[in-house]
DRENBALO-884037 format. One record per residue: residue in three letters; y, z, x of N, C-alpha, C, CB in turn. Coordinates in nm, 2 decimals. Atoms other than C-alpha are relative to their C-alpha. Glycine has a CB too. Layout:
# residues N
MARLO, ALA, Y, Z, X, Y, Z, X, Y, Z, X, Y, Z, X $
...
//
This chain:
# residues 73
MARLO, UNK, -0.06, -0.10, 0.07, 0.08, 6.92, -3.19, 0.14, 0.03, 0.07, -0.09, 0.12, 0.01 $
MARLO, UNK, -0.12, -0.01, -0.03, 0.45, 6.98, -3.18, 0.04, 0.15, 0.00, 0.07, -0.09, -0.07 $
MARLO, UNK, -0.06, -0.14, 0.01, 0.64, 7.30, -3.09, 0.13, 0.00, -0.05, 0.00, 0.06, 0.13 $
MARLO, UNK, -0.15, -0.01, 0.07, 0.95, 7.40, -3.29, 0.04, 0.13, 0.06, 0.01, 0.00, -0.16 $
MARLO, UNK, -0.05, -0.13, -0.05, 1.16, 7.65, -3.12, 0.10, 0.05, -0.12, 0.07, -0.01, 0.16 $
MARLO, UNK, -0.09, -0.05, 0.10, 1.38, 7.88, -3.32, 0.13, -0.04, 0.03, 0.00, 0.13, -0.01 $
MARLO, UNK, -0.13, 0.03, -0.02, 1.73, 7.77, -3.38, 0.10, 0.12, 0.05, 0.04, -0.05, -0.12 $
MARLO, UNK, -0.10, -0.11, -0.05, 2.01, 7.96, -3.19, 0.10, 0.02, -0.10, 0.07, -0.04, 0.13 $
MARLO, UNK, -0.10, -0.02, 0.10, 2.25, 8.13, -3.40, 0.14, -0.06, 0.03, 0.02, 0.15, -0.02 $
MARLO, UNK, -0.12, 0.06, -0.03, 2.60, 8.01, -3.43, 0.10, 0.11, 0.04, 0.04, -0.08, -0.11 $
MARLO, UNK, -0.11, -0.10, -0.03, 2.76, 8.33, -3.30, -0.06, 0.07, 0.12, 0.03, 0.10, -0.12 $
MARLO, UNK, 0.03, -0.09, -0.12, 2.74, 8.55, -3.00, 0.07, 0.15, -0.02, 0.06, -0.07, 0.13 $
MARLO, UNK, -0.06, -0.13, 0.03, 2.78, 8.93, -3.02, 0.09, 0.03, 0.12, -0.12, 0.12, -0.02 $
MARLO, UNK, -0.10, -0.05, -0.12, 3.08, 9.06, -2.81, 0.02, 0.14, 0.01, 0.13, -0.04, -0.02 $
MARLO, UNK, -0.01, -0.15, -0.01, 3.08, 9.41, -2.68, 0.15, 0.03, -0.05, -0.03, 0.07, 0.16 $
MARLO, UNK, -0.11, -0.05, 0.04, 3.37, 9.62, -2.82, 0.12, -0.01, 0.11, -0.02, 0.13, -0.05 $
MARLO, UNK, -0.10, -0.01, -0.11, 3.53, 9.66, -2.47, 0.04, -0.15, 0.03, -0.05, 0.07, 0.13 $
MARLO, UNK, -0.04, 0.12, -0.03, 3.53, 9.28, -2.43, 0.10, -0.04, -0.10, -0.11, -0.09, 0.02 $
MARLO, UNK, -0.09, 0.05, 0.12, 3.71, 9.22, -2.76, 0.12, 0.07, 0.03, -0.06, 0.03, -0.15 $
MARLO, UNK, -0.14, -0.08, -0.05, 3.97, 9.49, -2.65, 0.06, -0.07, 0.11, -0.03, 0.15, 0.05 $
MARLO, UNK, -0.07, 0.07, -0.11, 4.01, 9.30, -2.33, 0.05, -0.13, -0.03, -0.10, -0.01, 0.11 $
MARLO, UNK, -0.06, 0.14, 0.04, 4.07, 8.97, -2.49, 0.12, 0.04, -0.09, -0.10, -0.11, -0.10 $
MARLO, UNK, -0.12, -0.04, 0.07, 4.32, 9.16, -2.72, 0.13, 0.03, 0.10, -0.04, 0.13, -0.10 $
MARLO, UNK, -0.08, -0.05, -0.10, 4.49, 9.30, -2.42, 0.05, -0.14, 0.08, -0.08, 0.12, 0.10 $
MARLO, UNK, -0.03, 0.14, -0.07, 4.49, 8.93, -2.24, 0.10, -0.07, -0.09, -0.15, -0.09, 0.02 $
MARLO, UNK, -0.08, 0.08, 0.10, 4.64, 8.78, -2.56, 0.14, 0.06, 0.02, -0.05, 0.01, -0.15 $
MARLO, UNK, -0.13, -0.08, 0.01, 4.93, 9.04, -2.55, 0.07, -0.04, 0.14, -0.02, 0.17, -0.01 $
MARLO, UNK, -0.06, 0.03, -0.13, 4.97, 8.96, -2.18, 0.06, -0.14, 0.01, -0.10, 0.01, 0.11 $
MARLO, UNK, -0.04, 0.15, 0.02, 5.00, 8.59, -2.24, 0.14, -0.01, -0.07, -0.12, -0.08, -0.09 $
MARLO, UNK, -0.13, -0.01, 0.09, 5.27, 8.66, -2.50, 0.11, 0.05, 0.08, -0.02, 0.09, -0.14 $
MARLO, UNK, -0.09, -0.06, -0.09, 5.44, 8.88, -2.27, 0.06, -0.08, 0.12, -0.06, 0.11, 0.03 $
MARLO, UNK, -0.04, 0.10, -0.11, 5.45, 8.62, -2.00, 0.10, -0.12, -0.05, -0.13, -0.06, 0.08 $
MARLO, UNK, -0.09, 0.11, 0.07, 5.58, 8.35, -2.23, 0.15, 0.06, -0.03, -0.08, -0.04, -0.15 $
MARLO, UNK, -0.13, -0.07, 0.04, 5.86, 8.59, -2.36, 0.09, 0.02, 0.15, -0.04, 0.16, -0.08 $
MARLO, UNK, -0.06, -0.02, -0.12, 5.94, 8.67, -1.99, 0.07, -0.13, 0.07, -0.11, 0.06, 0.09 $
MARLO, UNK, -0.04, 0.14, -0.04, 5.97, 8.31, -1.89, 0.12, -0.06, -0.07, -0.12, -0.08, -0.01 $
MARLO, UNK, -0.10, 0.04, 0.09, 6.19, 8.24, -2.20, 0.12, 0.06, 0.02, -0.03, 0.01, -0.13 $
MARLO, UNK, -0.12, -0.10, -0.01, 6.42, 8.53, -2.13, 0.09, -0.05, 0.12, -0.05, 0.16, 0.02 $
MARLO, UNK, -0.09, 0.05, -0.13, 6.54, 8.36, -1.79, 0.08, -0.11, -0.05, -0.08, -0.06, 0.13 $
MARLO, UNK, -0.10, 0.10, 0.04, 6.85, 8.18, -1.90, 0.08, -0.03, 0.12, 0.08, 0.04, -0.11 $
MARLO, UNK, -0.08, 0.05, -0.10, 7.00, 7.96, -1.64, 0.04, -0.14, -0.05, -0.07, 0.00, 0.14 $
MARLO, UNK, -0.03, 0.14, 0.02, 7.17, 7.63, -1.63, -0.05, -0.11, 0.08, 0.14, -0.01, 0.00 $
MARLO, UNK, 0.06, 0.09, -0.10, 6.96, 7.47, -1.37, -0.09, -0.09, -0.07, -0.08, 0.08, 0.13 $
MARLO, UNK, 0.09, 0.10, 0.07, 6.76, 7.16, -1.45, -0.15, 0.06, -0.02, 0.00, -0.14, 0.10 $
MARLO, UNK, 0.16, -0.07, 0.01, 6.42, 7.37, -1.42, -0.01, 0.07, -0.12, -0.04, 0.10, 0.11 $
MARLO, UNK, 0.02, -0.05, 0.14, 6.50, 7.51, -1.76, -0.10, -0.05, -0.09, 0.13, -0.01, -0.06 $
MARLO, UNK, 0.09, 0.06, 0.08, 6.31, 7.26, -1.92, -0.15, 0.01, 0.04, 0.04, -0.15, -0.01 $
MARLO, UNK, 0.12, -0.04, -0.04, 6.01, 7.33, -1.71, -0.03, 0.13, -0.02, -0.01, -0.03, 0.12 $
MARLO, UNK, 0.03, -0.14, 0.05, 6.03, 7.69, -1.78, -0.04, 0.01, -0.14, 0.12, 0.08, 0.01 $
MARLO, UNK, 0.04, 0.01, 0.15, 6.03, 7.61, -2.15, -0.14, -0.04, 0.00, 0.09, -0.10, -0.08 $
MARLO, UNK, 0.13, 0.06, 0.03, 5.72, 7.38, -2.10, -0.10, 0.10, 0.05, -0.01, -0.14, 0.06 $
MARLO, UNK, 0.10, -0.10, -0.04, 5.55, 7.66, -1.91, -0.03, 0.11, -0.10, 0.05, 0.06, 0.14 $
MARLO, UNK, 0.01, -0.11, 0.10, 5.63, 7.92, -2.16, -0.08, -0.05, -0.13, 0.15, 0.06, -0.04 $
MARLO, UNK, 0.09, 0.07, 0.11, 5.48, 7.68, -2.42, -0.14, 0.00, 0.02, 0.03, -0.15, -0.02 $
MARLO, UNK, 0.14, 0.01, -0.05, 5.17, 7.64, -2.22, -0.07, 0.15, -0.03, -0.01, -0.03, 0.18 $
MARLO, UNK, 0.04, -0.13, 0.02, 5.13, 8.02, -2.22, -0.02, 0.04, -0.15, 0.08, 0.09, 0.06 $
MARLO, UNK, 0.01, -0.04, 0.15, 5.20, 8.05, -2.60, -0.12, -0.07, -0.07, 0.14, -0.03, -0.07 $
MARLO, UNK, 0.13, 0.07, 0.04, 4.93, 7.77, -2.66, -0.13, 0.07, 0.03, -0.02, -0.11, 0.05 $
MARLO, UNK, 0.13, -0.06, -0.06, 4.68, 7.94, -2.44, -0.01, 0.14, -0.10, 0.01, 0.04, 0.19 $
MARLO, UNK, 0.00, -0.12, 0.09, 4.77, 8.27, -2.64, -0.06, -0.02, -0.14, 0.12, 0.05, -0.02 $
MARLO, UNK, 0.04, 0.03, 0.15, 4.73, 8.10, -2.99, -0.14, -0.04, 0.00, 0.08, -0.11, -0.06 $
MARLO, UNK, 0.15, 0.01, 0.00, 4.37, 7.99, -2.88, -0.07, 0.13, 0.01, -0.04, -0.09, 0.12 $
MARLO, UNK, 0.08, -0.14, 0.00, 4.27, 8.34, -2.77, 0.02, 0.06, -0.13, 0.05, 0.09, 0.11 $
MARLO, UNK, -0.03, -0.05, 0.14, 4.43, 8.46, -3.10, -0.10, -0.05, -0.11, 0.14, -0.04, -0.05 $
MARLO, UNK, 0.10, 0.07, 0.09, 4.21, 8.21, -3.29, -0.14, 0.03, 0.01, 0.02, -0.14, 0.03 $
MARLO, UNK, 0.14, -0.06, -0.04, 3.90, 8.32, -3.11, 0.00, 0.15, -0.05, -0.04, -0.01, 0.17 $
MARLO, UNK, -0.01, -0.13, 0.05, 4.00, 8.68, -3.19, -0.04, 0.02, -0.15, 0.14, 0.04, 0.02 $
MARLO, UNK, 0.02, 0.01, 0.14, 4.03, 8.60, -3.56, -0.14, -0.05, -0.04, 0.10, -0.08, -0.05 $
MARLO, UNK, 0.13, 0.04, 0.04, 3.70, 8.42, -3.57, -0.11, 0.11, 0.03, -0.04, -0.14, 0.08 $
MARLO, UNK, 0.08, -0.11, -0.02, 3.53, 8.72, -3.40, 0.01, 0.10, -0.09, 0.02, 0.05, 0.13 $
MARLO, UNK, -0.05, -0.11, 0.09, 3.70, 8.96, -3.64, -0.07, -0.04, -0.13, 0.17, 0.01, -0.02 $
MARLO, UNK, 0.05, 0.05, 0.15, 3.57, 8.76, -3.95, -0.16, -0.01, 0.01, 0.06, -0.16, -0.04 $
MARLO, UNK, 0.13, 0.00, 0.00, 3.22, 8.76, -3.84, -0.08, 0.12, -0.03, -0.03, -0.04, 0.10 $
//
């Protein structure tokens, strides 16, 4: 006799506080990227700063995508 377990749902319920925390985290990531970009200098590290700002924006985009998915459920 084989046992069949119930399939797990494709979603996870997220408390409202956690959702608002993710929104705040997203805003903070965007703020960090803007702060890094606002540092205008002529030194060779400028390209590193831009790359770092891009990493924060990509991370913020991922968080934003997750927030959109949560909102649509």
